[in-house]
C-alpha positions in Angstrom: 0.0 0.0 0.0 1.3 3.4 -1.0 1.7 5.8 1.9 3.4 9.2 1.4 5.0 9.3 4.8 7.3 12.2 4.1 4.6 14.3 2.5 2.1 13.6 5.4 4.8 14.4 8.0 5.5 17.8 6.4 1.7 18.4 6.2 1.4 17.7 9.9 4.4 19.9 10.6 2.9 22.7 8.6 -0.3 22.6 10.7 1.8 22.7 13.9 3.9 25.6 12.5 0.7 27.5 11.6 -0.6 27.0 15.2 2.6 28.5 16.5 2.3 31.4 14.1 -1.2 32.1 15.2 0.0 32.3 18.8 3.0 34.5 17.9 1.0 37.1 16.0 -1.7 37.3 18.7 0.8 37.7 21.6 3.4 39.9 19.9 1.4 41.9 17.4 -2.1 41.6 18.7 -3.6 40.6 15.4 -5.9 37.9 14.2 -3.9 35.5 12.0 -6.8 34.7 9.7 -7.8 38.2 8.8 -7.7 40.6 5.9 -4.7 42.9 6.1 -2.1 44.7 4.1 0.9 42.6 3.2 4.2 43.9 4.5 7.9 43.4 3.7 9.6 43.5 7.1 12.0 41.1 8.8 9.2 39.1 10.5 7.2 38.8 7.1 10.4 37.8 5.3 11.1 35.1 7.9 7.4 34.0 7.6 7.8 33.6 3.9 11.0 31.7 4.3 9.2 29.2 6.6 6.5 28.8 4.0 9.1 28.2 1.3 11.0 25.7 3.4 7.8 23.7 4.2 6.7 23.8 0.5 10.0 22.5 -0.8 10.0 19.8 1.9 6.5 18.8 1.0 7.1 18.4 -2.8 10.5 16.8 -2.3 9.0 14.4 0.3 6.3 13.3 -2.0 8.6 12.7 -5.0 10.8 10.7 -2.8 7.8 8.7 -1.4 6.7 7.9 -5.0 10.2 7.3 -6.4 9.7 3.5 -6.3 7.0 3.9 -8.9 9.5 5.3 -11.4 9.9 8.6 -13.2 6.6 9.8 -14.6 6.3 10.5 -18.3 4.7 13.6 -19.7 2.7 13.2 -22.9 2.8 15.6 -25.8 0.2 18.4 -25.5 -2.1 19.1 -28.5 -2.2 22.5 -30.2 -5.6 23.2 -28.6 -4.3 22.5 -25.1 -1.3 24.7 -25.6 -3.5 27.5 -26.9 -5.7 27.3 -23.8 -2.7 27.5 -21.5 -1.2 30.4 -23.4 -4.5 32.2 -23.4 -4.9 32.0 -19.6 -1.3 33.0 -19.2 -1.7 36.0 -21.4 -4.9 37.0 -19.5 -3.0 36.8 -16.2 -0.3 39.0 -17.5 -2.8 41.5 -18.9 -4.7 41.6 -15.6 -1.4 42.4 -13.7 -0.5 45.0 -16.3 -3.9 46.6 -16.0 -3.5 46.9 -12.2 -0.1 48.5 -12.6 -1.3 51.2 -15.0 -5.0 51.7 -13.9 -5.9 50.3 -10.5 -9.3 51.9 -10.7 -10.4 50.0 -13.8 -8.8 46.8 -12.3 -11.1 47.2 -9.3 -14.1 48.1 -11.4 -13.9 44.9 -13.4 -13.8 43.0 -10.1 -16.9 44.5 -8.6 -20.1 42.6 -7.9 -22.4 42.0 -10.9 -19.6 42.9 -13.3 -18.2 40.8 -16.1 -15.7 38.7 -14.2 -18.1 37.7 -11.4 -20.7 36.6 -13.9 -18.1 34.9 -16.1 -16.8 33.0 -13.1 -20.4 31.9 -12.2 -21.1 30.8 -15.7 -18.0 28.7 -16.0 -18.8 27.0 -12.7 -22.3 26.3 -13.9 -20.9 24.8 -17.1 -18.7 22.6 -14.9 -21.7 21.6 -12.9 -23.6 20.8 -16.1 -20.8 18.6 -17.5 -20.8 16.6 -14.3 -24.6 16.4 -14.4 -24.2 14.9 -17.9 -21.6 12.5 -16.6 -23.9 11.4 -13.7 -26.8 10.8 -16.1 -24.6 8.7 -18.5 -23.0 6.7 -15.7 -26.4 6.0 -14.1 -27.7 4.7 -17.4 -24.7 2.3 -17.6 -25.0 1.4 -13.9 -28.5 0.2 -14.5 -27.2 -1.9 -17.3 -24.2 -4.2 -16.9 -21.5 -1.7 -16.1 -21.2 -2.8 -12.5 -20.1 -1.2 -9.2 -17.6 1.2 -10.9 -20.4 3.0 -12.8 -22.4 3.4 -9.6 -19.4 5.0 -7.9 -18.9 7.2 -10.9 -22.5 8.3 -10.8 -22.2 9.3 -7.1 -19.0 11.1 -7.6 -20.3 13.0 -10.6 -23.6 13.9 -8.9 -21.7 15.2 -5.9 -19.5 17.4 -8.0 -22.4 18.7 -10.0 -24.4 19.6 -6.8 -21.4 21.2 -5.0 -20.4 23.3 -8.1 -24.0 24.4 -8.5 -24.1 25.7 -4.9 -20.7 27.4 -5.4 -21.9 29.1 -8.6 -25.1 30.3 -6.9 -23.1 31.6 -4.0 -20.8 33.5 -6.4 -23.8 35.6 -7.6 -25.6 35.6 -4.2 -28.3 33.3 -5.5 -29.3 35.9 -8.1 -30.4 38.3 -5.4 -29.6 41.4 -7.4 -31.1 40.0 -10.6 -34.5 39.5 -9.0 -34.2 42.3 -6.5 -34.5 39.9 -3.5 -34.2 41.3 0.0 -31.7 39.7 2.4 -33.6 37.7 5.2 -33.4 39.4 8.6 -31.6 36.4 10.0 -28.7 37.0 7.6 -28.5 40.8 7.9 -26.7 40.7 11.2 -24.4 37.8 10.2 -23.5 38.4 6.7 -20.5 40.8 6.2 -21.9 42.3 3.0 -25.6 41.8 4.0 -26.1 39.6 0.9 -28.1 36.5 0.3 -25.3 34.1 0.6 -23.5 31.9 3.2 -19.8 32.5 2.4 -19.8 36.1 3.6 -20.9 35.0 7.1 -17.3 34.0 7.7 -15.5 35.4 4.7 -11.9 34.7 5.6 -12.6 31.1 6.5 -14.9 30.5 3.5 -12.3 31.9 1.1 -9.5 29.9 2.7 -11.5 26.7 2.4 -12.5 27.4 -1.2 -9.0 28.3 -2.3 -7.4 25.4 -0.5 -9.9 23.0 -2.0 -9.3 24.4 -5.4 -5.5 24.1 -5.0 -5.9 20.5 -3.9 -8.2 19.6 -6.8 -6.7 21.6 -9.7 -3.0 21.7 -8.8 -2.1 19.0 -6.3 -4.2 16.1 -7.6 -2.9 16.3 -11.2 0.7 16.4 -9.9 0.2 13.5 -7.5 -1.5 11.4 -10.2 1.5 11.9 -12.6 3.5 9.8 -10.2 0.8 7.3 -9.1 -0.9 6.4 -12.3 1.7 3.7 -13.1 1.0 1.9 -9.8 -2.8 2.2 -9.4 -5.7 1.2 -11.6 -9.0 3.1 -10.9 -11.0 1.9 -13.8 -13.5 4.5 -15.0 -12.9 6.6 -11.8 -9.6 7.6 -13.3 -11.6 9.9 -15.6 -12.2 12.1 -12.5 -8.5 12.8 -12.0 -7.7 16.3 -13.4 -5.0 16.4 -16.1 -1.9 18.6 -16.3 -3.9 20.7 -18.7 -6.2 21.7 -15.9 -3.2 22.4 -13.7 -1.4 24.5 -16.2 -4.5 26.5 -17.3 -5.6 27.3 -13.8 -2.2 27.9 -12.3 -2.3 31.7 -12.5 -4.9 31.5 -9.7 -2.0 31.1 -7.3 -0.6 34.6 -8.0 -3.7 36.8 -7.2 -3.3 37.3 -3.5 -3.1 40.5 -1.4 -5.4 40.6 1.7 -4.7 36.9 2.5 -1.0 36.9 1.6 0.1 36.9 5.2 -1.4 33.5 6.0 0.8 30.4 5.8 -1.6 28.3 3.7 -1.8 31.1 1.1 2.0 31.4 0.9 2.5 27.7 0.7 -0.1 27.3 -2.1 1.7 29.9 -4.1 5.1 28.4 -3.5 4.0 24.8 -4.0 2.3 25.8 -7.3 5.6 27.3 -8.5 7.6 24.3 -7.4 5.2 21.8 -9.0 5.3 23.7 -12.3 9.1 23.6 -12.3 9.2 19.9 -11.4 6.8 19.1 -14.3 8.8 21.5 -16.6 11.9 19.4 -15.7 10.0 16.3 -16.7 9.1 17.9 -20.0 12.8 18.9 -20.6 14.0 15.4 -19.9 11.4 14.1 -22.5 12.4 16.6 -25.1 9.1 18.4 -24.9 10.3 22.0 -25.4 7.0 23.7 -26.0 5.7 22.3 -22.7 8.9 23.1 -20.9 8.8 26.8 -22.0 5.1 27.1 -21.2 5.4 25.6 -17.7 8.6 27.6 -16.9 7.0 30.9 -18.1 3.9 30.2 -16.0 6.0 29.6 -12.9 8.0 32.8 -13.5 4.9 34.9 -14.2 3.2 33.7 -10.9 6.2 34.9 -9.0 6.2 38.2 -10.7 2.5 38.8 -10.3 2.4 37.8 -6.7 5.4 40.1 -6.0 3.5 42.9 -7.7 0.5 42.5 -5.4 2.7 42.4 -2.3 4.9 45.3 -3.1 2.2 47.6 -4.5 -0.8 46.5 -2.4 -1.2 50.1 -1.2 -2.3 51.0 -4.8 -5.3 48.6 -4.7 -8.7 50.3 -4.5 -10.0 47.4 -2.4 -7.3 45.2 -0.9 -9.3 42.0 -1.9 -9.7 42.9 -5.6 -7.1 40.4 -6.8 -9.1 37.5 -5.3 -11.9 38.2 -7.8 -9.5 37.5 -10.6 -8.2 34.5 -8.6 -11.7 33.1 -8.5 -12.1 33.5 -12.3 -9.0 31.3 -12.9 -10.4 28.8 -10.5 -13.6 28.8 -12.5 -11.7 28.3 -15.7 -9.9 25.3 -14.2 -13.2 23.8 -13.0 -14.9 24.2 -16.4 -12.0 22.5 -18.2 -12.0 19.8 -15.6 -15.7 19.2 -16.0 -15.4 19.1 -19.8 -12.5 16.7 -19.9 -14.3 14.3 -17.4 -17.4 14.3 -19.5 -15.3 13.8 -22.7 -13.6 10.8 -21.2 -16.8 9.1 -20.1 -19.3 10.2 -22.7 -19.0 7.0 -24.7 -20.6 3.7 -23.6 -17.4 2.0 -22.5 -17.3 -1.5 -21.2 -17.1 -1.9 -17.5 -13.7 -0.7 -16.1 -12.7 0.9 -19.4 -12.2 4.7 -19.7 -11.8 6.6 -22.9 -9.2 9.2 -22.5 -9.2 12.3 -24.7 -6.8 12.6 -27.7 -3.2 13.4 -26.9 -3.6 15.0 -23.4 -0.6 16.9 -21.9 -0.7 14.2 -19.2 -3.0 11.4 -18.4 
């Protein structure tokens, strides 16, 4: 049985370190650790970032050593369409950062409620929910036939994803409160930070951290882990639910758009682990002679570092300190939509029990 002991040990150590940091900042600085605040570049903050970097390096190195007995993973050639999608998201991330540097007011205006990016994020999440609903319907049809237990499991997984993503999409637009001019119930007025018809603003900091951490685990960490584990494990049709490296690369810019939550250890580790993961996969591409993939992945890692540095050093120019997170959520939505589509594409045919049809020439399985 595969057990990533080193990775789990570093994860536990990270939790313990975070508990210590919460105590340090409460006792020495009198601040709540999980709170929105302006990022600073001072000795303590630099030490904090160094701790995050050390833990991130240890986590990724620990996992690759844990999985070394399975052999070096192989990266497949990306199709032109996949490369185009990744280049487009990379270009959009660069354009968003450039917009902030020259016109912070417009950057903020585009991130406002009921503006284009909020609705685009919601529509992409609804699209992902729709794809998983189609998967659930198709797998249920096969489960009622002779597909067996795997099809029932796939039905349950797809239905769960579809429901969760639908709720996330509705939360994004406050359950269409402003579209239909719905009033916020009295029970929520005193609890909701923005007095909106949603749940995530009751505890905004915790809700955001939970959403961003879950998105990182699904869209970045899971594809990376599966690169190493796919040789040693057979999941049958459930393998279709593992996001590909395309999902990882296309949604990776989400890691760079942080400002108000930059001071938290989980945020810093997610940024740094994303960069490290991209560089590790870029190294795999280089070893395999995949130059286009190597250049794309390396450029993505470098851009994430540059954009995150921009939002840390020039946070005082932001109209609202949390504006970058609205762009972050758009990249998350892009990743979820691609993930939903590729899962549906893999399972849309009536495959025999245990067989999964994988899309043509993916960047990675």
